[in-house]
C-alpha positions as CSV (number, residue, x, y, z in Angstrom):
1,M,59.0,-80.4,88.9
2,G,62.1,-78.6,87.7
3,A,64.3,-81.3,89.0
4,R,62.3,-84.0,87.1
5,I,62.5,-82.0,83.9
6,G,66.2,-81.5,84.4
7,G,66.7,-85.2,85.0
8,L,64.7,-86.1,81.9
9,A,66.8,-83.6,79.8
10,L,70.0,-85.2,81.1
11,L,68.7,-88.7,80.2
12,I,67.9,-87.4,76.7
13,V,71.4,-86.0,76.3
14,I,73.0,-89.2,77.5
15,A,70.9,-91.3,75.2
16,F,71.6,-89.1,72.2
17,G,75.3,-89.1,73.0
18,Y,75.4,-92.9,73.2
19,A,73.5,-93.1,69.8
20,V,76.1,-90.8,68.2
21,Y,79.0,-92.8,69.8
22,S,77.6,-96.1,68.7
23,G,77.0,-94.8,65.1
24,R,73.2,-95.2,65.3
25,V,72.8,-91.5,64.7
26,A,74.9,-89.9,62.1
27,V,76.0,-86.2,62.6
28,P,78.7,-84.2,60.8
29,D,82.2,-84.7,62.3
30,K,82.2,-81.0,63.3
31,W,79.3,-81.8,65.7
32,N,80.5,-85.2,66.7
33,P,82.6,-85.1,69.9
34,F,83.7,-88.7,69.3
35,A,85.0,-88.2,65.7
36,P,88.8,-87.6,65.3
37,L,89.8,-83.9,65.0
38,D,90.4,-82.7,61.5
39,V,93.1,-80.0,61.7
40,R,92.4,-78.9,58.1
41,E,88.8,-77.8,59.0
42,P,88.1,-74.5,60.6
43,P,87.8,-74.7,64.4
44,G,84.3,-75.6,65.6
45,P,82.3,-75.6,68.8
46,L,83.8,-79.0,69.8
47,T,87.4,-78.4,68.9
48,S,88.5,-77.8,72.5
49,I,86.8,-81.0,73.6
50,K,88.4,-83.0,70.9
51,L,91.8,-81.6,71.8
52,W,91.3,-82.5,75.4
53,R,90.3,-86.1,74.5
54,I,93.3,-86.4,72.1
55,A,95.7,-85.6,75.0
56,H,94.2,-88.5,77.0
57,D,93.6,-91.0,74.3
58,H,96.6,-92.1,72.2
59,A,94.5,-94.1,69.7
60,L,92.3,-91.1,69.1
61,C,95.3,-88.9,68.7
62,M,96.9,-91.2,66.1
63,A,93.6,-91.3,64.2
64,A,93.6,-87.5,64.0
65,L,97.3,-87.4,63.0
66,D,96.8,-89.9,60.2
67,R,94.4,-87.4,58.5
68,S,96.5,-84.3,59.2
69,G,99.1,-84.5,56.4
70,I,102.0,-85.1,58.9
71,A,104.5,-87.7,57.7
72,Y,106.0,-89.8,60.5
73,R,107.5,-93.1,61.6
74,P,106.9,-94.9,64.9
75,V,109.8,-95.1,67.3
76,A,110.3,-97.9,69.8
77,D,109.9,-97.0,73.4
78,S,113.3,-96.4,75.1
79,S,115.0,-94.7,78.0
80,T,118.3,-92.9,78.3
81,P,121.1,-93.5,80.9
82,A,120.1,-90.1,82.5
83,G,116.6,-91.4,83.1
84,C,114.6,-89.8,80.3
85,E,111.9,-92.0,78.9
86,L,110.5,-91.9,75.4
87,K,107.1,-93.6,75.2
88,D,104.7,-93.6,72.2
89,V,107.0,-91.2,70.4
90,L,107.2,-90.6,66.6
91,R,109.8,-89.4,64.2
92,V,108.2,-86.6,62.3
93,T,109.7,-86.0,58.8
94,Q,107.5,-83.5,57.1
95,S,104.0,-82.2,56.6
96,D,102.5,-79.9,54.0
97,V,105.7,-77.8,54.7
98,E,109.3,-78.9,55.0
99,Y,111.1,-79.0,58.4
100,S,114.7,-78.1,58.8
101,G,115.2,-81.7,60.0
102,P,113.2,-84.6,61.3
103,F,112.3,-84.5,65.0
104,L,111.0,-86.7,67.7
105,A,107.5,-85.9,69.0
106,T,104.7,-87.3,71.1
107,C,101.5,-87.6,69.1
108,P,99.9,-84.6,70.8
109,L,102.9,-82.4,69.9
110,A,102.9,-83.6,66.3
111,L,99.2,-82.9,66.0
112,G,99.7,-79.5,67.6
113,M,102.2,-78.7,64.9
114,A,99.7,-79.7,62.2
115,L,97.0,-77.6,63.8
116,F,99.3,-74.6,64.1
117,E,100.4,-74.9,60.5
118,H,96.8,-75.2,59.0
119,Q,95.0,-72.8,61.3
120,T,97.7,-70.1,61.9
121,L,100.9,-70.4,60.0
122,Q,99.7,-70.6,56.4
123,P,96.7,-68.2,56.8
124,A,99.0,-65.6,58.4
125,A,101.7,-65.9,55.7
126,E,99.1,-65.6,52.9
127,E,97.5,-62.6,54.4
128,I,100.7,-60.7,55.3
129,F,103.1,-61.8,52.6
130,G,100.8,-63.0,49.9
131,E,102.6,-66.4,49.8
132,R,102.8,-69.6,51.8
133,V,105.5,-70.9,54.1
134,R,107.8,-73.5,52.6
135,K,109.9,-74.5,55.6
136,I,109.8,-74.4,59.4
137,E,113.1,-74.1,61.0
138,H,113.6,-75.6,64.5
139,V,116.5,-76.2,66.9
140,G,115.2,-79.6,68.2
141,S,112.6,-81.3,70.3
142,F,114.2,-84.0,72.4
143,A,116.8,-83.2,75.0
144,C,117.2,-85.1,78.3
145,R,117.5,-82.1,80.6
146,N,115.7,-80.1,83.3
147,V,113.8,-76.9,82.7
148,N,116.2,-74.1,81.6
149,N,119.1,-76.6,81.8
150,Q,119.2,-76.3,85.6
151,E,121.0,-79.0,87.6
152,E,118.0,-79.3,90.0
153,G,114.3,-79.0,89.4
154,A,111.6,-80.5,87.1
155,R,112.3,-82.2,83.9
156,S,111.7,-80.1,80.8
157,Q,109.0,-81.2,78.3
158,H,111.9,-81.6,75.9
159,A,113.0,-84.6,78.1
160,S,110.0,-86.6,76.7
161,A,110.0,-85.1,73.2
162,N,106.8,-83.2,74.2
163,A,108.3,-79.8,73.2
164,I,109.9,-78.2,70.2
165,D,111.7,-74.9,69.7
166,L,110.8,-73.1,66.4
167,S,113.5,-70.7,65.2
168,G,112.5,-69.4,61.8
169,F,110.2,-69.6,58.8
170,V,111.1,-69.6,55.1
171,L,108.5,-68.4,52.6
172,E,108.0,-69.9,49.1
173,S,110.0,-67.0,47.6
174,G,113.0,-68.0,49.8
175,R,112.5,-65.0,52.2
176,R,113.4,-66.0,55.8
177,V,111.5,-64.6,58.7
178,A,113.7,-64.7,61.8
179,F,113.2,-63.6,65.4
180,A,115.6,-60.8,65.1
181,R,112.7,-58.9,63.6
182,W,110.3,-59.6,66.5
183,D,110.3,-55.9,67.7
184,G,108.9,-53.1,65.7
185,D,106.0,-52.7,63.2
186,S,107.5,-54.5,60.1
187,S,105.6,-57.2,58.3
188,D,108.0,-59.7,59.8
189,A,107.2,-58.6,63.3
190,M,103.4,-58.6,62.5
191,F,103.8,-62.2,61.2
192,L,105.7,-63.4,64.2
193,H,103.3,-61.9,66.7
194,R,100.4,-63.5,64.8
195,L,102.1,-66.8,65.0
196,H,102.7,-66.4,68.7
197,D,99.0,-65.8,69.3
198,G,98.1,-68.8,67.2
199,A,100.6,-71.1,68.9
200,C,99.0,-70.3,72.2
201,R,95.8,-71.8,70.8
202,A,97.5,-74.9,69.3
203,F,99.8,-75.8,72.1
204,N,99.4,-75.9,75.9
205,T,102.5,-73.8,76.5
206,T,104.0,-71.1,74.2
207,L,107.0,-69.1,75.3
208,G,108.3,-66.4,73.0
209,P,110.9,-63.5,72.9
210,D,109.1,-61.4,75.5
211,Y,109.2,-64.2,78.1
212,N,112.9,-64.1,78.9
213,A,116.4,-63.9,77.3
214,L,116.6,-67.6,76.8
215,H,113.6,-67.5,74.4
216,R,114.6,-64.3,72.6
217,M,115.3,-66.1,69.3
218,H,112.7,-68.8,69.2
219,F,109.2,-70.0,70.2
220,H,109.2,-72.8,72.8
221,V,106.0,-74.8,72.4
222,D,104.9,-77.9,74.2
223,M,101.9,-80.1,75.2
224,G,102.7,-80.3,78.9
225,P,100.0,-80.3,81.6
226,Y,100.0,-76.5,82.1
227,R,98.4,-73.7,80.0
228,L,100.8,-70.8,79.6
229,C,101.0,-68.2,76.9
230,R,103.9,-65.7,77.4
């Protein structure tokens, strides 16, 4: 009896899911797993599912990016003499904040930046400093190299423009928050630690100053296949 009820419930869920997918039943985007993610809206019960789908569906990722506020230009697929391939990559120029320079990014990385900015960066700045962030400083995204610049080993996520290193943040007043203030209990340190926690939710991998000496002065964030928050 229990198995029959369970089977019937599964059929109902499948039928309802198909009705939502086909548009025959309308539900708010927050409750629709097939709707593009809106990074401007507070996270909902389906946010993690939408993020997973975006990582595996380029068209869905682009649909979410187009409503995120990120400004970008498509870049033609290419490869370098050293064997690094750039596929479905964008040149990101700005969002609701400035960047210290345009950068190449996969769609998931660009969307991760938008999610980080809306859900973590600006709320933390307003709460701690009473003002918003005007500019994000970075030291690049694409670099055709192995992890930690080793001669042997796996390719870095930077080698496919799937990672970016964030090196500082400039507030609307012109005040610059740099990683030299990571330690201690200053407002700058509180802000940077809040950003680290939020980056771990927006990106698959976040490596900060406590990870090792190579990351002492920046956050490395990427959308690679592994979840790591250090």
